[in-house]
C-alpha angles and dihedrals in degrees: 000000000000116000122212113233124199116215120232091247092055090047091056092049092048092049092050091050094050091047091053092049092050091049091052091047093051091048092052092045092050091051090047093050093053104105117235106194115185104207129208113241140179137195117251115242132190114245136150104186114122118197123200134174124218136179118239143174131228116241133181118252092212113044123154143163107224120216140169121253092214136053121249150107120293111239100168128036106159100166130087133196113284094020118137115229134188127230109278094019116140113260101173142338133206129210105282099191100101092041091047090054091052090046091054092049094048091047091053092048090049093050091048092049091048093053091046092054092050091050093047090048090059092044091050089053089058090042089241092134134032125257089245092059091050092050091050090054090049091052091050089050093052090048093050091046092053092049091048093050090049092051090048091053092045091052091049090047092061085084120063116204134182113267092205142003111284149111132281102246096179138000110219102186139032131237117276090021116137112235139185126232111276094023112135116252104176139350110237122195130184104225093185096064108060137171132185125227128196139155127244120201116250092249091062098054090110089063090064093050094059112111094220099047112143130200130204127180129210117187119215089228091053104033094161094063130069123196130200116238137184132222114258101177146319133198113243089218136071108244109224088338092291097117141267114316111225130189124197134173129210113246098170115132088213092062097103109179092203088060101033105046098197118170136190110277095036116136120233143170121243118207111202122192117185131178106219094176095107090058095055134072096202127060118251122225119213113217135161115268089235090066094064121080141161141198129249112267090013124102094197121103126216145186131202111244117202116219128162090351094304131101125230129187116239130184115235137183117233113218102183143320113262096215095246102084088278133107134209115235116206099183136024104040138074129204113270097028118129120233135181115251102179135047094013093156093057096058129092132204111281094011123142116276 
């Protein structure tokens, strides 16, 4: 068998060729392994609107516990819980017999006293009686008139009527039950006039004081619809340390009660947007929350600022979250600067942006 022999010269040429190929491969591999990370950036803008969400509850504007002004036994109680009533509709009535008897007696006494005063007035004109006798008759007349007016009111108060349109939320007594004056008969609520109450933490009181604060309401039962609301009032104190009580009312023309059947006790979300710029000396920069990062063991916060195609770390001061996955920066940034908003922990100082 013939063996093929390679000359020393050919060995040197082959070695040089292999070395060159390996060098080119390594160079290409090195260039391939160099990471090229296109980063997502945004332009910094000046903004001072803070948005916060709160949970609230619907309450009735008109809410009253109806009661009789006189004692007696209920003889008519035609309403039931949940029933809608109109203003002036009968709610309950008590037995009027005893009061009617007193009314008749007081009316007779009043008519007698009235006639006596008229007679004494004529007699006094003819000087047939003394002035003292006339004054006594006038005093008796005033006393009889007061008793008659009281009996008239008591007789009228034997019937309890609705002071406004509403719904019977709860019936507190039963028919034929004897009640005392002032004892609650029913709870009446006006379900057409509604307000919403919620609590704002003490730290956010400045949001309520902004002149351009806006309020929007989303009901849990109608999550796809948002209604505009206006501020009615808020207490400038923290009740029992639980926060600032706030009351708003819906003034949206699209809030049709025949379509959106909202009742007292319903839960809702309040979206508050408040421009705090007038309260601040410095300008606030609005940036995505994902742009801000920190280091372990370090309380400072930073962003990556892109300049001339390179990124540089810059310390910033966070003023407050805006409530929309963004934060307001009070120091460290200027309007128009470009910052990185994704992959901030994979970048290094001076790297390509």
